[in-house]
VMD Tcl script that draws the C-alpha trace (Angstrom):
set ca {
  {-40.99 -30.17 45.97}
  {-37.45 -31.23 45.53}
  {-35.58 -30.63 42.39}
  {-35.61 -34.23 41.30}
  {-39.43 -34.25 41.41}
  {-39.47 -31.98 38.47}
  {-37.52 -34.46 36.32}
  {-40.31 -36.71 34.60}
  {-39.22 -39.99 33.21}
  {-41.62 -41.90 30.87}
  {-41.30 -45.27 29.02}
  {-42.71 -44.89 25.55}
  {-44.22 -47.53 23.22}
  {-41.65 -46.62 20.45}
  {-42.16 -48.92 17.55}
  {-39.10 -51.11 16.86}
  {-39.42 -50.24 13.20}
  {-39.25 -46.58 13.73}
  {-36.50 -46.89 16.34}
  {-34.34 -48.79 13.88}
  {-35.02 -46.22 11.09}
  {-33.96 -43.46 13.45}
  {-30.81 -45.22 14.48}
  {-29.95 -45.82 10.79}
  {-30.64 -42.17 10.00}
  {-28.43 -41.01 12.96}
  {-25.59 -43.24 11.61}
  {-26.07 -41.66 8.26}
  {-26.32 -37.93 9.37}
  {-24.28 -37.81 12.53}
  {-20.86 -38.10 10.92}
  {-19.31 -35.05 12.48}
  {-18.72 -33.97 16.10}
  {-21.12 -31.51 17.75}
  {-18.75 -29.32 19.78}
  {-19.61 -26.83 22.44}
  {-16.66 -25.56 24.45}
  {-17.14 -25.30 28.14}
  {-15.42 -22.82 30.35}
  {-13.25 -23.60 33.32}
  {-13.34 -21.36 36.45}
  {-10.29 -19.59 35.05}
  {-12.26 -18.73 31.87}
  {-10.36 -21.12 29.58}
  {-12.28 -22.93 26.89}
  {-12.39 -26.64 27.28}
  {-12.81 -28.25 23.86}
  {-13.27 -31.68 25.45}
  {-16.48 -30.56 27.12}
  {-18.78 -32.34 24.69}
  {-17.76 -35.32 22.78}
  {-20.57 -36.59 20.58}
  {-21.32 -36.94 16.89}
  {-24.48 -35.19 15.97}
  {-26.87 -33.55 13.52}
  {-29.55 -30.90 13.98}
  {-32.62 -31.74 11.81}
  {-33.27 -28.72 9.35}
  {-36.33 -27.45 7.76}
  {-34.80 -27.37 4.13}
  {-34.57 -31.21 4.01}
  {-37.65 -33.23 3.14}
  {-36.40 -36.36 5.01}
  {-35.45 -34.13 8.05}
  {-39.04 -32.64 8.05}
  {-40.60 -36.22 8.15}
  {-38.44 -37.33 11.00}
  {-39.06 -33.97 12.82}
  {-42.82 -34.43 12.52}
  {-42.71 -37.99 13.83}
  {-40.44 -37.07 16.71}
  {-42.60 -34.03 17.63}
  {-45.75 -36.14 17.61}
  {-44.09 -38.56 19.96}
  {-42.84 -35.82 22.33}
  {-46.17 -33.93 22.36}
  {-48.14 -37.18 23.02}
  {-46.12 -37.65 26.19}
  {-45.77 -34.03 27.08}
  {-49.37 -34.25 28.36}
  {-48.02 -36.42 31.23}
  {-45.57 -33.69 32.21}
  {-48.40 -31.00 31.97}
  {-50.64 -33.12 34.07}
  {-47.97 -32.83 36.82}
  {-47.26 -29.23 36.15}
  {-50.55 -27.65 34.76}
  {-48.91 -24.16 34.71}
  {-46.23 -25.10 32.33}
  {-46.85 -23.04 29.12}
  {-44.28 -24.81 26.86}
  {-45.72 -25.44 23.55}
  {-43.23 -25.05 20.68}
  {-40.44 -27.56 19.72}
  {-37.25 -25.57 19.05}
  {-35.26 -28.10 17.36}
  {-34.28 -31.77 17.36}
  {-30.57 -32.92 17.64}
  {-29.73 -36.54 16.68}
  {-26.87 -37.81 18.86}
  {-24.43 -40.60 18.65}
  {-22.19 -41.09 21.68}
  {-19.37 -43.52 20.86}
  {-16.85 -44.91 23.44}
  {-15.44 -41.95 25.46}
  {-18.30 -39.79 24.17}
  {-19.82 -37.51 26.90}
  {-21.35 -34.20 27.73}
  {-19.97 -32.50 30.87}
  {-22.11 -30.77 33.27}
  {-24.14 -27.96 31.86}
  {-27.64 -26.29 31.68}
  {-29.75 -26.00 28.62}
  {-30.93 -22.42 29.02}
  {-28.83 -19.24 28.81}
  {-29.42 -15.63 27.80}
  {-29.41 -16.39 24.13}
  {-32.22 -18.96 24.44}
  {-35.76 -19.14 25.40}
  {-35.79 -22.89 26.27}
  {-38.09 -23.78 29.17}
  {-38.37 -27.51 28.84}
  {-35.61 -30.05 27.95}
  {-36.29 -33.36 26.37}
  {-34.06 -36.43 25.97}
  {-35.23 -39.40 24.11}
  {-33.06 -42.53 24.43}
  {-33.16 -44.94 21.62}
  {-31.17 -47.95 22.81}
  {-29.55 -49.52 25.84}
  {-26.73 -51.55 24.15}
  {-23.90 -49.56 25.84}
  {-22.22 -49.13 29.15}
  {-21.69 -45.84 30.94}
  {-23.71 -42.83 29.58}
  {-25.85 -42.27 32.53}
  {-27.85 -39.06 32.67}
  {-26.80 -37.36 35.84}
  {-28.34 -34.24 37.51}
  {-26.62 -32.17 39.97}
  {-27.37 -29.72 42.78}
  {-27.17 -26.13 41.21}
  {-25.15 -24.64 43.99}
  {-22.84 -27.45 45.02}
  {-22.64 -29.48 41.88}
  {-23.22 -32.64 44.12}
  {-24.92 -35.42 42.37}
  {-28.71 -35.45 43.02}
  {-30.05 -38.20 40.79}
  {-28.63 -40.79 38.26}
  {-30.58 -42.45 35.47}
  {-29.52 -45.35 33.33}
  {-31.99 -44.82 30.56}
  {-33.64 -47.66 28.73}
  {-34.68 -48.05 25.10}
  {-37.68 -45.70 24.54}
  {-37.20 -43.57 27.69}
  {-38.37 -40.09 27.48}
  {-37.14 -37.50 29.88}
  {-38.64 -34.08 30.48}
  {-37.08 -31.49 32.78}
  {-36.83 -27.69 33.17}
  {-34.11 -26.13 31.05}
  {-33.15 -23.53 33.68}
  {-30.10 -23.17 35.93}
  {-31.71 -25.25 38.75}
  {-31.11 -28.52 36.57}
  {-27.50 -28.91 35.76}
  {-26.87 -32.23 34.17}
  {-24.35 -34.36 32.24}
  {-24.00 -37.47 30.10}
  {-21.35 -39.48 31.56}
  {-18.62 -41.07 29.33}
  {-19.56 -44.17 27.32}
  {-17.34 -47.02 28.24}
  {-18.65 -49.52 25.76}
  {-20.96 -49.69 22.83}
  {-22.81 -46.63 21.26}
  {-25.53 -44.56 22.86}
  {-28.17 -43.19 20.37}
  {-30.53 -40.39 21.66}
  {-32.49 -37.40 20.54}
  {-32.48 -34.06 22.34}
  {-34.94 -31.27 21.94}
  {-36.19 -28.13 23.70}
  {-39.55 -26.69 24.01}
  {-40.18 -22.96 24.27}
}
mol new
graphics top color blue
foreach p $ca { graphics top sphere $p radius 0.5 }
foreach p [lrange $ca 0 end-1] q [lrange $ca 1 end] { graphics top cylinder $p $q radius 0.2 }
display resetview
């Protein structure tokens, strides 16, 4: 099996009404930047590593709980497709849901979703619109960082892939419009 065969892309039947509510909720909640500093080979922090406004749903807010439940239901409904391809996958608990709003020049440089402080096994990206340019999801070879696969995600596309070091990926810079998406991780 090649690395890109473990990336499962599914088109959901996301209702237009729920999609519009999610985008409106993201506009309301995602007012500040979600920053994660990346490190250069020299060990210097790069504050420009991730440029995206975002918000993590939390368990103390009633509205957040409602959205979390709906999003989790969608993810777990389609997770069965991933598990059909990989029956030994034991992922079963949604760790968190982040609401993301990538404006022009927004991006997330090459990274992996699992590290020593996280037990993430499966990453999930849920794209909510396609009225933007740029913003491709790109996977890279884990040793050479050479591009393996590029995806221009459509509205309602759900992506599952292992969170480990074999799946470095990036969201390329937005050149026009706004990209709305959700990311989550399953333990």
